[in-house]
C-alpha positions in Angstrom: 134.2 105.7 148.3 137.1 104.8 150.2 139.5 103.4 146.8 138.1 107.0 145.3 139.4 109.1 148.1 142.6 106.5 148.2 142.9 107.6 144.3 142.4 110.8 144.4 144.7 111.9 147.3 147.9 111.3 145.4 147.0 114.7 143.1 146.8 116.7 146.1 150.8 118.5 146.3 150.8 119.2 150.1 152.3 122.3 152.0 155.6 121.8 153.8 155.4 118.1 152.8 158.8 115.7 151.1 156.0 114.6 148.4 158.4 111.7 147.8 158.7 110.8 150.8 155.3 111.3 151.4 153.9 108.5 149.0 156.0 105.7 150.5 153.4 105.9 154.1 150.1 105.1 154.4 148.6 107.9 154.3 145.0 108.9 156.0 142.3 111.0 154.1 140.4 112.4 156.8 136.7 112.7 156.2 135.1 114.1 159.3 135.3 115.4 163.0 134.2 114.2 166.0 134.8 116.3 168.8 138.1 116.8 169.0 139.0 114.0 166.6 139.6 113.3 163.0 138.2 110.4 161.6 139.4 109.1 158.5 138.3 107.2 155.6 138.5 104.0 157.3 136.7 104.6 160.7 139.8 105.6 162.6 139.5 108.0 165.3 142.9 110.7 165.9 143.1 112.7 168.8 144.0 116.4 167.4 146.8 116.9 169.2 148.2 120.3 166.5 144.4 122.3 166.7 144.6 121.8 163.0 147.6 123.5 162.3 147.1 125.9 166.0 143.6 127.2 165.2 141.4 125.0 166.2 139.4 126.0 169.1 136.2 124.5 169.8 136.9 121.2 168.0 135.2 119.6 165.1 131.1 119.5 164.2 128.1 121.0 165.5 128.7 124.1 167.8 127.4 127.3 168.2 129.9 128.6 165.4 128.6 126.3 162.6 124.9 127.0 163.2 126.6 131.5 163.0 127.7 130.5 159.8 124.7 128.2 158.4 122.5 131.2 159.0 124.9 133.5 157.5 125.0 131.2 154.4 121.4 131.2 154.5 121.0 134.9 154.3 123.8 135.1 152.2 126.7 133.5 151.1 129.7 136.4 150.0 129.1 140.3 149.3 132.3 142.2 148.5 133.3 145.0 150.6 134.3 147.1 147.8 132.5 150.1 147.6 129.8 148.5 149.8 129.7 147.5 153.5 128.5 144.6 155.6 126.7 144.1 158.2 128.8 141.2 159.8 132.0 142.9 159.2 130.9 146.0 160.5 129.9 144.3 164.1 133.4 142.3 163.6 135.3 145.5 163.6 133.0 147.1 166.2 133.7 143.8 168.5 137.7 143.8 168.1 138.2 147.2 168.7 136.9 146.7 171.4 139.1 143.4 172.5 142.6 145.3 171.6 143.2 148.1 173.5 144.4 151.1 171.7 143.2 149.5 168.1 140.7 151.8 166.6 140.5 150.6 162.3 140.3 146.9 161.0 141.5 146.0 157.7 140.3 142.5 156.8 142.7 139.2 154.8 142.5 135.8 153.9 145.1 134.8 156.2 147.8 135.5 158.2 150.4 136.2 155.8 148.3 138.8 153.9 147.0 140.3 157.4 151.5 140.8 157.6 151.5 142.5 153.8 148.7 144.5 154.7 150.7 145.4 158.0 154.2 146.1 156.4 151.9 148.4 153.4 150.3 150.5 156.1 153.7 151.0 157.7 155.9 151.8 154.0 152.7 154.1 153.2 152.2 155.8 156.4 155.2 157.1 156.2 155.4 158.3 152.9 152.2 159.8 153.6 153.1 161.8 155.3 156.3 162.9 153.1 159.2 161.4 155.6 159.3 158.2 153.9 161.1 155.3 156.1 161.5 152.0 154.0 163.7 149.9 156.1 162.6 147.2 158.3 163.6 145.7 161.7 163.0 141.8 163.2 164.0 139.1 165.5 166.1 136.3 164.2 164.1 133.5 164.2 160.9 134.9 163.3 158.5 133.5 161.2 155.2 136.1 159.4 154.0 133.9 157.0 154.8 132.5 153.2 154.3 135.9 150.5 157.0 137.7 150.4 156.7 140.4 152.7 156.3 137.9 154.9 159.3 136.4 154.0 161.3 138.7 153.9 160.6 140.2 158.0 160.0 136.2 158.9 162.8 134.6 157.4 163.6 130.9 158.2 167.5 130.1 155.8 166.0 126.5 155.9 162.6 127.2 154.7 162.8 130.4 152.1 166.7 130.0 151.1 165.2 129.6 147.2 163.3 132.5 147.1 165.8 135.0 149.0 165.8 136.2 145.3 162.6 137.7 145.5 163.2 139.0 149.1 163.3 142.6 150.9 166.7 143.1 152.9 165.6 143.2 156.4 167.9 143.8 159.9 167.5 141.3 162.2 168.2 142.0 165.9 168.6 138.6 168.7 166.2 136.6 169.7 165.7 136.0 173.1 166.3 132.7 172.9 168.3 131.1 176.1 168.9 127.2 175.2 172.1 127.0 173.1 173.0 130.7 174.1 176.1 132.2 175.4 174.1 133.4 178.5 173.5 131.5 181.7 170.6 133.5 183.0 167.4 135.2 181.2 168.1 138.7 182.3 171.9 138.8 180.8 170.2 137.6 177.5 167.9 140.0 177.8 169.7 143.2 178.5 171.7 142.1 175.4 169.3 141.7 173.0 168.0 145.0 173.7 170.9 146.3 173.4 172.0 144.9 169.9 167.9 146.4 169.5 168.3 150.0 170.7 171.6 149.9 168.2 170.3 148.4 165.1 166.7 151.1 165.4 170.1 154.0 166.8 171.9 153.3 163.7 168.4 153.1 161.0 166.6 156.4 162.7 164.7 158.6 160.2 164.8 155.4 158.1 163.3 152.8 159.8 159.7 152.1 158.5 158.6 149.4 161.3 159.8 146.8 163.8 158.5 143.2 163.3 158.0 141.1 166.3 155.8 137.8 167.2 153.8 139.0 170.6 154.8 136.7 173.4 156.6 134.2 171.3 157.9 132.9 168.4 155.9 129.8 167.6 157.8 128.2 163.8 160.6 129.2 164.8 161.4 127.2 167.6 158.9 127.9 170.4 161.1 131.2 171.4 159.2 132.4 175.2 160.3 135.9 175.9 161.4 136.7 179.5 158.9 138.9 180.8 159.5 142.8 179.9 161.4 142.0 176.8 158.4 143.3 174.1 157.9 146.4 176.7 160.9 147.3 176.2 160.9 147.2 172.7 158.0 148.8 172.5 159.2 151.4 174.5 162.9 151.4 171.9 159.9 151.7 169.3 158.5 154.9 170.6 161.9 156.3 171.2 163.4 155.6 167.6 160.2 157.0 166.2 159.7 153.9 164.6 156.3 152.1 164.6 156.2 148.5 166.5 154.3 145.7 164.2 152.8 143.0 166.6 152.0 139.3 164.7 149.5 137.8 166.7 148.4 135.7 164.3 149.2 132.1 166.3 149.5 133.5 169.6 146.6 136.1 170.2 143.3 134.8 171.8 144.3 132.4 174.6 147.4 130.8 173.2 149.3 132.3 176.0 146.5 132.5 178.7 145.9 135.9 177.2 143.0 136.9 175.1 145.4 139.8 173.8 148.7 139.2 174.2 150.1 142.4 173.9 148.2 143.9 176.3 149.4 140.2 179.1 153.1 142.0 177.7 152.3 145.6 178.6 153.2 146.7 175.2 151.2 148.8 173.2 151.7 148.2 169.2 150.6 150.6 166.1 149.4 147.3 164.2 148.8 144.1 165.2 148.1 141.5 163.1 145.0 138.4 164.4 144.2 135.2 162.5 143.9 131.7 163.3 141.5 131.3 166.3 140.0 134.0 165.3 137.4 132.0 163.6 138.1 128.5 165.6 139.7 127.5 162.7 136.7 127.6 160.9 136.9 130.0 157.8 140.0 131.9 156.4 139.4 135.2 157.9 142.3 137.7 159.4 142.7 141.0 160.4 144.7 143.8 160.6 144.4 146.7 163.4 145.5 150.3 163.6 145.2 153.4 165.7 143.2 156.8 164.1 146.7 158.1 163.8 147.7 155.9 161.4 144.2 155.8 159.5 144.1 159.4 159.5 147.0 159.5 157.3 145.3 157.8 154.3 142.3 160.0 154.6 142.8 163.2 151.6 141.5 164.3 148.4 141.0 161.3 146.1 143.9 163.0 143.7 146.4 162.9 146.4 147.0 159.2 146.0 146.8 158.1 149.8 144.2 155.8 150.0 145.9 152.2 150.8 145.7 149.8 147.5 145.4 146.6 149.0 142.1 144.4 149.0 141.0 140.9 148.2 138.1 139.1 147.0 137.0 137.7 150.0 138.1 140.6 152.1 135.6 140.6 155.0 133.7 137.8 154.0 130.5 137.5 155.4 130.5 133.8 156.7 134.0 134.0 157.8 132.9 137.6 160.0 129.6 135.5 161.4 131.6 132.4 162.5 134.0 135.2 164.3 131.5 136.7 166.1 130.3 133.3 167.3 133.0 132.2 167.9 134.5 135.3 170.2 131.1 134.9 172.2 131.6 131.4 173.3 134.9 132.9 174.7 133.2 134.8 177.2 129.5 132.2 177.6 132.0 129.2 177.8 134.5 131.3 180.0 137.2 129.7 178.2 140.2 132.0 179.7 139.8 130.4 182.8 140.1 126.8 181.4 143.1 127.6 179.3 144.7 128.9 182.7 144.0 126.2 184.4 144.8 123.2 181.4 148.3 125.7 181.4 148.7 124.6 185.2 148.3 120.6 184.2 150.6 121.0 181.1 153.2 123.0 183.1 153.4 119.5 186.0 153.4 117.2 183.1 156.3 118.8 181.6 158.3 117.7 184.1 158.7 114.5 183.8 159.8 115.3 180.4 163.0 116.7 182.3 164.2 113.2 183.2 164.8 112.1 179.5 168.8 112.0 179.3 167.5 113.5 174.9 165.6 116.7 176.2 167.5 119.2 175.6 165.3 122.2 177.4 161.5 122.4 177.6 159.9 125.8 176.6 156.1 126.4 177.9 153.7 129.2 178.5 149.7 128.8 178.2 148.7 126.1 176.0 151.8 126.0 174.1 155.3 124.2 174.6 158.2 122.5 172.5 160.2 120.0 173.7 163.8 120.7 172.2 164.8 116.6 171.9 168.7 116.4 171.8 171.4 113.7 172.4 174.9 114.4 173.8 173.9 118.4 173.0 173.4 117.9 169.6 169.7 118.5 168.0 168.6 115.2 166.8 167.2 115.3 163.8 168.0 112.2 162.6 167.5 108.1 163.6 169.0 105.4 162.2 165.9 105.0 159.4 164.4 108.2 159.3 164.1 111.6 160.8 163.0 112.2 164.5 160.2 114.2 162.5 158.4 111.5 160.9 159.0 109.0 163.6 157.2 111.0 165.7 154.1 111.9 162.9 154.1 107.9 162.3 153.9 106.4 165.9 151.9 109.4 166.8 149.0 108.1 164.4 149.6 104.6 165.4 148.8 105.8 168.6 145.6 107.2 167.9 147.3 110.9 168.2 148.2 113.6 165.4 151.6 115.3 166.3 153.8 117.3 164.0 156.6 118.3 165.2 158.8 121.0 164.4 162.4 119.6 163.3 163.7 118.1 166.6 161.3 120.3 168.9 158.2 117.9 169.7 155.2 120.2 169.6 152.1 121.1 172.7 149.7 122.9 171.1 146.5 121.4 171.6 142.8 122.8 170.8 142.6 125.7 173.3 138.9 124.4 174.3 140.4 120.5 174.6 139.4 119.1 178.1 141.7 117.6 180.2 141.1 114.3 179.7 142.2 114.9 176.0 145.1 117.0 177.2 146.3 113.8 179.2 146.6 111.5 176.4 148.5 114.4 174.3 151.1 114.2 176.7 151.0 110.3 177.9 152.0 110.0 173.8 154.3 112.2 174.4 156.3 110.6 176.4 155.6 107.4 175.0 157.7 108.4 172.1 160.3 110.1 174.1 161.0 107.0 175.8 160.8 104.9 173.1 163.0 107.1 171.4 165.8 107.1 174.0 166.5 103.5 173.1 167.0 104.3 169.0 
């Protein structure tokens, strides 16, 4: 079995991976999970320090979510939402509308990128259906919203998407409030400048801008940028002032990652459209949602001949197994009082992060909830390359040797564990990260 897996893995083209480098490594093949551990084909165990790409909540193995998925499979495996309704999708939509203040309608997709595409199409068609066409978009620098064409356009990162620029729509960008490396000494002045630039852009585009798109509470893939208090609230006000829709991306930041179930509520900002994914199903099934208000939904109603309907849909839209998983997952949040545990672990994380400030290769630390970014720098310059390898490769390789799976963002060490991880496992993740920093200091 192991030899077969070893041979088979060479056929897989891995995401965001330089495959020439990948082929040189002793790569692990994961075959099962045990609690918060991943187990490879050789029986080695690795603590899941990346929440399986930022989405895992409860760890791996049997639990109530898995049982709900099995129950759904025994009833009906898949049925379409094209022309038919489904019981799990209806129940989940009601649950989500109850959680997400101010939202009234739920559109289902399969992944976060698709949820963003739906949001962009909703915004464009909303103004089109009102006979007030607005075709421009505004987004934040360092934003990331997915890998499909529209999502890349509003979440453009040159290193990721430069080759695809001919496909993309031009989008207006406003500054992201990242204090580290900026010309400002404090967040207040930085935030004031960012908001001034945002208002100038929205005023210039008045009557032409369909929506402003931003991650809610923090930017993750763009470098772990935690918004200053009040920033998102003020952006929300500016959107209303200039009659621009606000699209919030909570795909990675919602459902507890930043310490709040619904992050936009904690930010005291009200979106017109919001997207959720990742932790929605605890990472057990590909499902994402785009929620919007009754006001926007109403503009898509009319006679069939009016051609106002939203032209978007996927084969697996509102998949019953995914909806069953999400329902059971959200019930577990309440049953196990997960948000309180997240708050406690966030305080522990904050405490442990102070240990990293003593290192001369740590340039900055950014933290909120169960998310932290430790920016590595040497003499003020990003620590990206070592003598023999990239710092990212070093962290991934060395962490695996210590029984923990970590994946940094370039020179930024990421702390983003499964949301329900216990203090003991979180302590181990922090110990390994600190160990790696101390080893890097000597290289």
